[in-house]
GUPAKOL-983534 format. One record per residue (C-alpha): residue number from 1; residue in one letter; chain; y, x, z. Coordinates in steps of 0.02 Angstrom, whole numbers, plus 32768, in hexadecimal, padded with zeros to 4 digits. Example, Ala and Ser with C-alpha at 12.3 -4.5 7.8 and 13.67 -1.06 7.14 Angstrom:
BEGIN
<site 1, 'a', 'A', <7F1F, 8267, 8186>>
<site 2, 's', 'A', <7FCB, 82AC, 8165>>
***
This chain:
BEGIN
<site 1, 'm', 'A', <8000, 8000, 8000>>
<site 2, 'a', 'A', <80AE, 8040, 7FD7>>
<site 3, 't', 'A', <811A, 807D, 8067>>
<site 4, 's', 'A', <81A2, 7FFE, 8045>>
<site 5, 'd', 'A', <8123, 7F70, 8049>>
<site 6, 'r', 'A', <80E6, 7FA5, 80F4>>
<site 7, 'a', 'A', <8195, 7FB7, 8137>>
<site 8, 'n', 'A', <81C0, 7F03, 810C>>
<site 9, 'r', 'A', <8133, 7EAC, 8169>>
<site 10, 'd', 'A', <80D9, 7EA8, 820E>>
<site 11, 'l', 'A', <804E, 7F26, 821C>>
<site 12, 'r', 'A', <7F95, 7F1A, 823A>>
<site 13, 'v', 'A', <7F7B, 7F8C, 82D0>>
<site 14, 'a', 'A', <7ED8, 7FCE, 8317>>
<site 15, 'v', 'A', <7EC6, 801B, 83C4>>
<site 16, 'v', 'A', <7E2C, 8087, 83E1>>
<site 17, 'g', 'A', <7E0A, 8090, 849B>>
<site 18, 'a', 'A', <7E5F, 7FEB, 84BE>>
<site 19, 't', 'A', <7E00, 7FD3, 8561>>
<site 20, 'g', 'A', <7E2B, 807E, 85AB>>
<site 21, 'a', 'A', <7EBA, 80AF, 861E>>
<site 22, 'v', 'A', <7F2D, 80E9, 8592>>
<site 23, 'g', 'A', <7EF4, 805F, 851C>>
<site 24, 'e', 'A', <7F25, 7FD8, 8598>>
<site 25, 'v', 'A', <7FD2, 8023, 85B1>>
<site 26, 'l', 'A', <7FE4, 8039, 84F5>>
<site 27, 'l', 'A', <7FC9, 7F7F, 84D9>>
<site 28, 'n', 'A', <804F, 7F59, 855B>>
<site 29, 'v', 'A', <80C9, 7FD4, 850C>>
<site 30, 'l', 'A', <80AD, 7F8C, 845D>>
<site 31, 'a', 'A', <80DA, 7EE1, 84A2>>
<site 32, 'e', 'A', <816D, 7F1D, 850C>>
<site 33, 'r', 'A', <81BE, 7F7D, 847D>>
<site 34, 'k', 'A', <819D, 7EEE, 8403>>
<site 35, 'f', 'A', <8144, 7F5F, 8389>>
<site 36, 'p', 'A', <8124, 7EFA, 82E8>>
<site 37, 'v', 'A', <806D, 7ED3, 8307>>
<site 38, 'g', 'A', <803A, 7E4B, 828D>>
<site 39, 's', 'A', <7F85, 7E52, 82C5>>
<site 40, 'l', 'A', <7F2D, 7EBC, 8347>>
<site 41, 'l', 'A', <7E7F, 7F05, 833B>>
<site 42, 'p', 'A', <7E43, 7F48, 83E4>>
<site 43, 'l', 'A', <7DB5, 7FC5, 83CF>>
<site 44, 'a', 'A', <7D48, 8025, 8449>>
<site 45, 's', 'A', <7C9E, 8077, 8459>>
<site 46, 'e', 'A', <7C00, 8011, 8444>>
<site 47, 'r', 'A', <7BF5, 8001, 8501>>
<site 48, 's', 'A', <7C9D, 7FA5, 850F>>
<site 49, 'a', 'A', <7C8D, 7F3E, 8470>>
<site 50, 'g', 'A', <7C89, 7E84, 8495>>
<site 51, 's', 'A', <7D01, 7E8C, 8528>>
<site 52, 'r', 'A', <7DAE, 7E3E, 8516>>
<site 53, 'i', 'A', <7E60, 7E7E, 852A>>
<site 54, 'q', 'A', <7F04, 7E21, 853F>>
<site 55, 'f', 'A', <7F92, 7E3D, 84C4>>
<site 56, 'r', 'A', <8032, 7DD6, 84BF>>
<site 57, 'g', 'A', <7FDC, 7D48, 851B>>
<site 58, 'e', 'A', <7F44, 7D46, 84AA>>
<site 59, 's', 'A', <7E91, 7D73, 84D6>>
<site 60, 'i', 'A', <7E46, 7DE0, 844E>>
<site 61, 'a', 'A', <7D92, 7E1C, 843F>>
<site 62, 'v', 'A', <7D74, 7ED7, 843C>>
<site 63, 'e', 'A', <7D0F, 7F15, 83A7>>
<site 64, 'e', 'A', <7CAB, 7FB4, 8395>>
<site 65, 'a', 'A', <7D0A, 8046, 834A>>
<site 66, 'r', 'A', <7CB4, 806A, 82A5>>
<site 67, 'p', 'A', <7CF4, 80AC, 81FE>>
<site 68, 'd', 'A', <7CF2, 8002, 81A9>>
<site 69, 'a', 'A', <7D5F, 7FB9, 8234>>
<site 70, 'f', 'A', <7DF7, 8011, 81E9>>
<site 71, 'e', 'A', <7DFA, 7FB4, 8144>>
<site 72, 'q', 'A', <7EA9, 7F6F, 8123>>
<site 73, 'v', 'A', <7EEE, 7FB9, 81C5>>
<site 74, 'd', 'A', <7F9D, 8005, 81BD>>
<site 75, 'v', 'A', <7FA9, 8066, 8261>>
<site 76, 'v', 'A', <7F1F, 80A3, 82D5>>
<site 77, 'f', 'A', <7F43, 80DE, 8385>>
<site 78, 'f', 'A', <7EB6, 8149, 83CB>>
<site 79, 'a', 'A', <7EB5, 8142, 848A>>
<site 80, 'a', 'A', <7DFF, 8170, 849E>>
<site 81, 't', 'A', <7D91, 820A, 84A6>>
<site 82, 'g', 'A', <7DA9, 82A1, 8439>>
<site 83, 'g', 'A', <7CFE, 8282, 83EE>>
<site 84, 'l', 'A', <7D2F, 81D7, 83AD>>
<site 85, 's', 'A', <7DD1, 821C, 8369>>
<site 86, 'k', 'A', <7D7A, 82AC, 8311>>
<site 87, 's', 'A', <7CFC, 823B, 82BB>>
<site 88, 'l', 'A', <7D65, 81A1, 8299>>
<site 89, 'a', 'A', <7E19, 81D8, 827C>>
<site 90, 'p', 'A', <7DF2, 8220, 81CF>>
<site 91, 'e', 'A', <7D95, 817E, 81A6>>
<site 92, 'a', 'A', <7E2F, 8119, 81D0>>
<site 93, 'v', 'A', <7E9D, 8189, 8165>>
<site 94, 'r', 'A', <7E25, 8179, 80D2>>
<site 95, 'r', 'A', <7E3D, 80BE, 80DC>>
<site 96, 'g', 'A', <7EFA, 80CD, 80D4>>
<site 97, 'a', 'A', <7F2C, 80C8, 818C>>
<site 98, 'v', 'A', <7FA0, 813B, 81E9>>
<site 99, 'v', 'A', <7F4F, 8180, 8287>>
<site 100, 'i', 'A', <7FAB, 81A9, 8329>>
<site 101, 'd', 'A', <7F31, 8205, 8399>>
<site 102, 'k', 'A', <7F40, 8225, 8454>>
<site 103, 's', 'A', <7EA9, 8298, 8465>>
<site 104, 's', 'A', <7EB1, 8355, 8459>>
<site 105, 't', 'A', <7E47, 8357, 83BB>>
<site 106, 'w', 'A', <7ED0, 8371, 8339>>
<site 107, 'r', 'A', <7F61, 83B6, 839F>>
<site 108, 'm', 'A', <7F55, 846C, 836A>>
<site 109, 'd', 'A', <7F1F, 844A, 82B7>>
<site 110, 'p', 'A', <7FAA, 8498, 824E>>
<site 111, 'r', 'A', <7FA2, 8405, 81D4>>
<site 112, 'v', 'A', <7FBF, 8384, 825E>>
<site 113, 'p', 'A', <806C, 8364, 82A8>>
<site 114, 'l', 'A', <8073, 8369, 8367>>
<site 115, 'v', 'A', <8105, 82F9, 838F>>
<site 116, 'v', 'A', <817A, 82C6, 841A>>
<site 117, 'p', 'A', <81F7, 8258, 83BB>>
<site 118, 'e', 'A', <828F, 828D, 8422>>
<site 119, 'i', 'A', <826A, 8343, 83F5>>
<site 120, 'n', 'A', <8219, 835A, 834A>>
<site 121, 'p', 'A', <8216, 82B7, 82E6>>
<site 122, 'a', 'A', <822D, 8316, 8242>>
<site 123, 'a', 'A', <817C, 8359, 8256>>
<site 124, 'l', 'A', <8141, 82A9, 8227>>
<site 125, 'd', 'A', <8180, 82BE, 8176>>
<site 126, 'k', 'A', <80F1, 8333, 814B>>
<site 127, 'h', 'A', <8063, 82D0, 8199>>
<site 128, 'e', 'A', <7FC1, 82BC, 8136>>
<site 129, 'g', 'A', <7F86, 821F, 818E>>
<site 130, 'i', 'A', <7F68, 825E, 823F>>
<site 131, 'i', 'A', <7FF0, 827A, 82C0>>
<site 132, 's', 'A', <7FC7, 82C3, 8369>>
<site 133, 'c', 'A', <8012, 828E, 840F>>
<site 134, 'p', 'A', <8021, 831E, 848D>>
<site 135, 'n', 'A', <7FCA, 832F, 8534>>
<site 136, 'c', 'A', <8017, 82C4, 85BC>>
<site 137, 't', 'A', <804C, 835F, 861D>>
<site 138, 't', 'A', <8099, 83B1, 8585>>
<site 139, 'i', 'A', <810A, 831E, 855B>>
<site 140, 'g', 'A', <8166, 8320, 8602>>
<site 141, 'a', 'A', <817A, 83DD, 85FA>>
<site 142, 'v', 'A', <81BE, 83E7, 8549>>
<site 143, 'm', 'A', <8235, 8355, 8567>>
<site 144, 't', 'A', <827E, 83C1, 85F2>>
<site 145, 'l', 'A', <827E, 8464, 8590>>
<site 146, 'e', 'A', <82C7, 8427, 84EB>>
<site 147, 'p', 'A', <8377, 8401, 852C>>
<site 148, 'l', 'A', <837E, 84B0, 8577>>
<site 149, 'r', 'A', <833B, 84FD, 84D6>>
<site 150, 'r', 'A', <83C6, 84A9, 8473>>
<site 151, 'a', 'A', <8448, 84E3, 84F0>>
<site 152, 'a', 'A', <8416, 8599, 8508>>
<site 153, 'g', 'A', <836E, 85C1, 84B8>>
<site 154, 'l', 'A', <82CD, 85E1, 8518>>
<site 155, 'e', 'A', <828A, 868B, 854B>>
<site 156, 'e', 'A', <8203, 8667, 85CE>>
<site 157, 'v', 'A', <81B9, 85CE, 8622>>
<site 158, 'v', 'A', <8146, 85C3, 86B9>>
<site 159, 'i', 'A', <80FE, 8518, 86E3>>
<site 160, 't', 'A', <8098, 84D8, 8776>>
<site 161, 't', 'A', <805D, 8425, 8761>>
<site 162, 'l', 'A', <8024, 83A6, 87E2>>
<site 163, 'q', 'A', <7FC1, 8328, 877D>>
<site 164, 'a', 'A', <7F90, 8276, 87A9>>
<site 165, 'a', 'A', <7EDC, 823A, 87B2>>
<site 166, 's', 'A', <7EFA, 81C2, 8721>>
<site 167, 'g', 'A', <7F0F, 8258, 86B0>>
<site 168, 'a', 'A', <7E52, 8259, 86B2>>
<site 169, 'g', 'A', <7E4D, 81A2, 867B>>
<site 170, 'v', 'A', <7E05, 810B, 86D3>>
<site 171, 'a', 'A', <7D77, 8177, 8716>>
<site 172, 'g', 'A', <7DF3, 81E9, 876E>>
<site 173, 't', 'A', <7E52, 815B, 87C0>>
<site 174, 's', 'A', <7DB1, 8105, 87F4>>
<site 175, 'e', 'A', <7D6D, 81A6, 8841>>
<site 176, 'l', 'A', <7E0B, 81C2, 88A7>>
<site 177, 'e', 'A', <7E05, 810E, 88E6>>
<site 178, 'a', 'A', <7D4E, 8120, 8914>>
<site 179, 'q', 'A', <7D70, 81C1, 8971>>
<site 180, 'e', 'A', <7E00, 8173, 89D2>>
<site 181, 'q', 'A', <7D8E, 80E3, 8A05>>
<site 182, 'a', 'A', <7D05, 815D, 8A37>>
<site 183, 'l', 'A', <7D7E, 81BC, 8AA6>>
<site 184, 'q', 'A', <7DAD, 811C, 8B01>>
<site 185, 'k', 'A', <7CF5, 80F9, 8B20>>
<site 186, 'g', 'A', <7CCD, 81AB, 8B54>>
<site 187, 'e', 'A', <7C58, 81C2, 8AC0>>
<site 188, 'a', 'A', <7C3A, 825D, 8A58>>
<site 189, 'l', 'A', <7CA6, 8270, 89BE>>
<site 190, 'k', 'A', <7C56, 8272, 8912>>
<site 191, 's', 'A', <7CAE, 82CC, 8884>>
<site 192, 'd', 'A', <7C72, 82BB, 87D1>>
<site 193, 'v', 'A', <7D16, 82B5, 8770>>
<site 194, 'f', 'A', <7D76, 833C, 87CC>>
<site 195, 'a', 'A', <7D42, 83ED, 87F9>>
<site 196, 's', 'A', <7D52, 83C4, 88B4>>
<site 197, 'p', 'A', <7D75, 8326, 8917>>
<site 198, 'l', 'A', <7E27, 82F2, 88EF>>
<site 199, 'a', 'A', <7E4F, 827F, 8982>>
<site 200, 'r', 'A', <7EC2, 82D8, 89FE>>
<site 201, 'n', 'A', <7EB1, 8374, 8996>>
<site 202, 'a', 'A', <7EFF, 83DA, 8909>>
<site 203, 'v', 'A', <7E86, 841C, 8887>>
<site 204, 'p', 'A', <7EC7, 84AD, 881C>>
<site 205, 'v', 'A', <7E4B, 8489, 8791>>
<site 206, 'c', 'A', <7E73, 8412, 8701>>
<site 207, 'd', 'A', <7DEE, 8416, 8679>>
<site 208, 'a', 'A', <7D73, 84A4, 865C>>
<site 209, 'f', 'A', <7D93, 855D, 8677>>
<site 210, 'r', 'A', <7DA6, 85D5, 85E6>>
<site 211, 'e', 'A', <7D6D, 868A, 85E7>>
<site 212, 'd', 'A', <7E20, 86C4, 8609>>
<site 213, 'g', 'A', <7E26, 8666, 86AF>>
<site 214, 'y', 'A', <7E97, 85DC, 8670>>
<site 215, 't', 'A', <7E5D, 8529, 865E>>
<site 216, 'l', 'A', <7E5D, 84C8, 85BC>>
<site 217, 'e', 'A', <7EE9, 845B, 8603>>
<site 218, 'e', 'A', <7F55, 84F3, 8622>>
<site 219, 'r', 'A', <7F3B, 8533, 8572>>
<site 220, 'k', 'A', <7F5F, 8487, 852A>>
<site 221, 'l', 'A', <8005, 8488, 8586>>
<site 222, 't', 'A', <8038, 8535, 854A>>
<site 223, 'd', 'A', <7FFC, 8526, 8496>>
<site 224, 'e', 'A', <8041, 8476, 847C>>
<site 225, 't', 'A', <80EA, 84A5, 84C7>>
<site 226, 'r', 'A', <80FC, 8532, 8448>>
<site 227, 'k', 'A', <80CC, 84C2, 83B6>>
<site 228, 'i', 'A', <813F, 8431, 83E3>>
<site 229, 'l', 'A', <81D5, 849F, 8407>>
<site 230, 'g', 'A', <81B5, 8508, 836B>>
<site 231, 'l', 'A', <81AC, 85A7, 83D4>>
<site 232, 'p', 'A', <8102, 85F7, 83B0>>
<site 233, 's', 'A', <812E, 8695, 8411>>
<site 234, 'l', 'A', <817A, 8641, 84AB>>
<site 235, 'a', 'A', <8142, 8693, 854D>>
<site 236, 'v', 'A', <80FB, 85FC, 85A9>>
<site 237, 't', 'A', <8073, 85F4, 862C>>
<site 238, 'a', 'A', <8032, 856B, 869E>>
<site 239, 't', 'A', <7FC8, 853B, 8733>>
<site 240, 'c', 'A', <7F88, 8487, 8732>>
<site 241, 'v', 'A', <7F5C, 8432, 87D6>>
<site 242, 'r', 'A', <7F0F, 8386, 87F3>>
<site 243, 'v', 'A', <7F57, 8326, 8887>>
<site 244, 'p', 'A', <7F27, 8280, 88DB>>
<site 245, 'v', 'A', <7FAC, 8218, 8884>>
<site 246, 'p', 'A', <7F77, 8181, 881C>>
<site 247, 'v', 'A', <7FFF, 818C, 8796>>
<site 248, 'g', 'A', <808A, 8209, 8772>>
<site 249, 'h', 'A', <8080, 82C0, 8741>>
<site 250, 's', 'A', <80F8, 833A, 8794>>
<site 251, 'a', 'A', <8125, 83EC, 8765>>
<site 252, 's', 'A', <8186, 847C, 87AF>>
<site 253, 'i', 'A', <81D3, 84E0, 8720>>
<site 254, 'l', 'A', <8229, 8589, 871C>>
<site 255, 'v', 'A', <828F, 85A2, 867D>>
<site 256, 'r', 'A', <82E0, 8643, 8642>>
<site 257, 't', 'A', <8356, 8624, 85B1>>
<site 258, 'e', 'A', <838B, 869C, 8527>>
<site 259, 'r', 'A', <843D, 8699, 8565>>
<site 260, 'p', 'A', <8472, 8677, 8618>>
<site 261, 'l', 'A', <8485, 85BD, 8636>>
<site 262, 'l', 'A', <84FB, 857C, 86BB>>
<site 263, 'l', 'A', <84B6, 84F3, 872B>>
<site 264, 'd', 'A', <853C, 847B, 86EF>>
<site 265, 'e', 'A', <850D, 84A0, 863A>>
<site 266, 'a', 'A', <8457, 847F, 8660>>
<site 267, 'r', 'A', <8480, 83DD, 86B9>>
<site 268, 't', 'A', <84E8, 83A1, 8626>>
<site 269, 'a', 'A', <8461, 83CD, 85A9>>
<site 270, 'l', 'A', <83DB, 8371, 860C>>
<site 271, 'a', 'A', <8446, 82DA, 8633>>
<site 272, 'n', 'A', <8475, 82C1, 857C>>
<site 273, 'f', 'A', <83C6, 82D2, 8535>>
<site 274, 'p', 'A', <8374, 822D, 8501>>
<site 275, 'g', 'A', <82E1, 81FD, 856F>>
<site 276, 'v', 'A', <8313, 8270, 85FF>>
<site 277, 'e', 'A', <8363, 8234, 86A0>>
<site 278, 'l', 'A', <83B3, 82B8, 870F>>
<site 279, 'y', 'A', <83A6, 82A5, 87CB>>
<site 280, 'd', 'A', <8434, 8317, 87FB>>
<site 281, 't', 'A', <8430, 830B, 88B8>>
<site 282, 'e', 'A', <8383, 82C2, 88D7>>
<site 283, 'a', 'A', <82D0, 82F6, 88B3>>
<site 284, 'p', 'A', <8273, 8276, 8847>>
<site 285, 't', 'A', <81BE, 8259, 8876>>
<site 286, 'a', 'A', <8125, 8213, 881E>>
<site 287, 'q', 'A', <8142, 816B, 8873>>
<site 288, 'd', 'A', <81EF, 8162, 8825>>
<site 289, 'v', 'A', <81AE, 8171, 8773>>
<site 290, 'v', 'A', <811B, 80F8, 8773>>
<site 291, 'g', 'A', <8134, 8076, 86EC>>
<site 292, 'r', 'A', <81C7, 80D1, 869F>>
<site 293, 'd', 'A', <81DA, 812A, 85F9>>
<site 294, 'e', 'A', <8261, 81A6, 862D>>
<site 295, 'v', 'A', <8238, 8258, 8661>>
<site 296, 'l', 'A', <828E, 8275, 8708>>
<site 297, 'v', 'A', <82D4, 8322, 872E>>
<site 298, 'g', 'A', <831B, 8362, 87D1>>
<site 299, 'r', 'A', <8325, 83F5, 884A>>
<site 300, 'l', 'A', <8386, 845B, 87CB>>
<site 301, 'r', 'A', <83AF, 8503, 8819>>
<site 302, 'r', 'A', <83C7, 85BB, 87F2>>
<site 303, 'd', 'A', <8331, 862F, 8804>>
<site 304, 'l', 'A', <8354, 86A9, 8891>>
<site 305, 'a', 'A', <8303, 873C, 8837>>
<site 306, 's', 'A', <8348, 8726, 8787>>
<site 307, 'e', 'A', <83C2, 86C6, 871A>>
<site 308, 'g', 'A', <833F, 8640, 8700>>
<site 309, 'l', 'A', <8343, 858B, 8737>>
<site 310, 'w', 'A', <82C8, 8526, 879C>>
<site 311, 'l', 'A', <82AC, 846D, 8776>>
<site 312, 'w', 'A', <823D, 83E2, 87B6>>
<site 313, 'e', 'A', <81FD, 8362, 8738>>
<site 314, 'v', 'A', <8198, 82C1, 8748>>
<site 315, 's', 'A', <8159, 8248, 86C4>>
<site 316, 'd', 'A', <80E2, 81B4, 86BA>>
<site 317, 'n', 'A', <804A, 8202, 8668>>
<site 318, 'l', 'A', <800A, 815B, 8627>>
<site 319, 'r', 'A', <80AF, 8125, 85DA>>
<site 320, 'k', 'A', <811F, 81B0, 8595>>
<site 321, 'g', 'A', <8090, 822A, 85AC>>
<site 322, 'a', 'A', <8020, 81C2, 853C>>
<site 323, 'a', 'A', <803B, 810D, 8505>>
<site 324, 't', 'A', <80F7, 8108, 84F3>>
<site 325, 'n', 'A', <8101, 81AB, 8495>>
<site 326, 'a', 'A', <807C, 816C, 841C>>
<site 327, 'v', 'A', <80DC, 80CB, 83FB>>
<site 328, 'q', 'A', <817D, 812D, 83E7>>
<site 329, 'i', 'A', <8126, 8195, 8362>>
<site 330, 'a', 'A', <80F8, 80F5, 8305>>
<site 331, 'e', 'A', <81AB, 80B6, 8315>>
<site 332, 'a', 'A', <81ED, 815C, 82D2>>
<site 333, 'l', 'A', <8175, 8151, 823E>>
<site 334, 'g', 'A', <81BD, 80A6, 8217>>
<site 335, 'e', 'A', <8270, 80E2, 8227>>
<site 336, 'r', 'A', <824B, 8171, 81B0>>
<site 337, 'g', 'A', <81F8, 80FF, 8130>>
<site 338, 'l', 'A', <814C, 814A, 814F>>
<site 339, 'l', 'A', <80F0, 80AA, 817D>>
***
C-alpha cells in the first residue's frame, strides 16, 4: 500500500505479547494517545492464545502469533520475547507491515534504527521495515544525556542503575510479591527470576554475566547509548542493580562534558528538553514517576574530584522505558510520512 494511502486512514495494528506486562501498558498508551487504530489484533504465544484483552472498552480475543497473522497489518508492536521477534518480525515485514520491536534482538543491527524520538527521529528515514526500541534503562539515561551533549558535548559517562522488578516482566513482579509474602509468613524465599532473593535486598546482577565481568544488561546500556547518541567512541560504563521496587528505574549518572558546563547551563538544557522534567531542589524517586511518561532528573551537582556533573534520573520502565517510546516511534513514522 502506498505511504499516502496509509497516512489517510486508521491503521490495522498488531501487538505481539499483548498479555505481558509491557503489552498491557502498550494497549493503554495506544488508547490514551489516541493512536489511529482502526482495528487491533492482539497476539501472543500459543500458551496465551484464546485469552482476552480489553481495548477502548472492547473485549478482544488473543490469537496465536504466527506468520500468516500479519496479512494486511500496517504496524506490528513486538512486546514479547526476543525469540518471537527474531522469527516473526521478518515475516511481518515480508507481508508489508512496519515492525517496532521492544526486545534486544535487533538493537545493534547496523541496518535497524534504534530510536528515542526526542533524540534521533531522523534515523527512522532509513528503516528497512524493522525499528528497534531501546532497553528500558537506556531510554532514561539517554534522555538525560542528550540535552548535555547538545550543550557541551560528552566525554565520559558513568552510570549506576537501580532497576525495578517489572523490568524482568510479569514474572519478576510476581516473584517479588511472592517473596514479600513469604517474609511476612517467616517462610524461605525462592528465587527463580533474579540471581538472589530481591525482597529487602539489592542484587547487583541484571541478566547473565559475560566473560569480561559485565552483565548483558550493562553492555546493552553502554552499546545502545553510543548508538542512539551517534557517539561510537564515547567512554561510557555501567553497573546495573536490581532493587525491590515494583515499577520505576533509577540511575545515578556522572557526566564529564567536552567543555566545562556550568550548573545553570546544565539546568537550562535539561529543563528545556522535551520529555524531561527537572527537579531543581528535590530528589525525584521511583514512586514519583509511576504512570508518567516524563523522565525526572534531580540532584544536579558538581563532582568534587573533577569538572564533571552528577545527576539522578528516574523513569517509568513500563511506559517511557517501553510502551510509550514504542508508540512515539509509530507517531513519528506517521509524522514523517513513513506509515
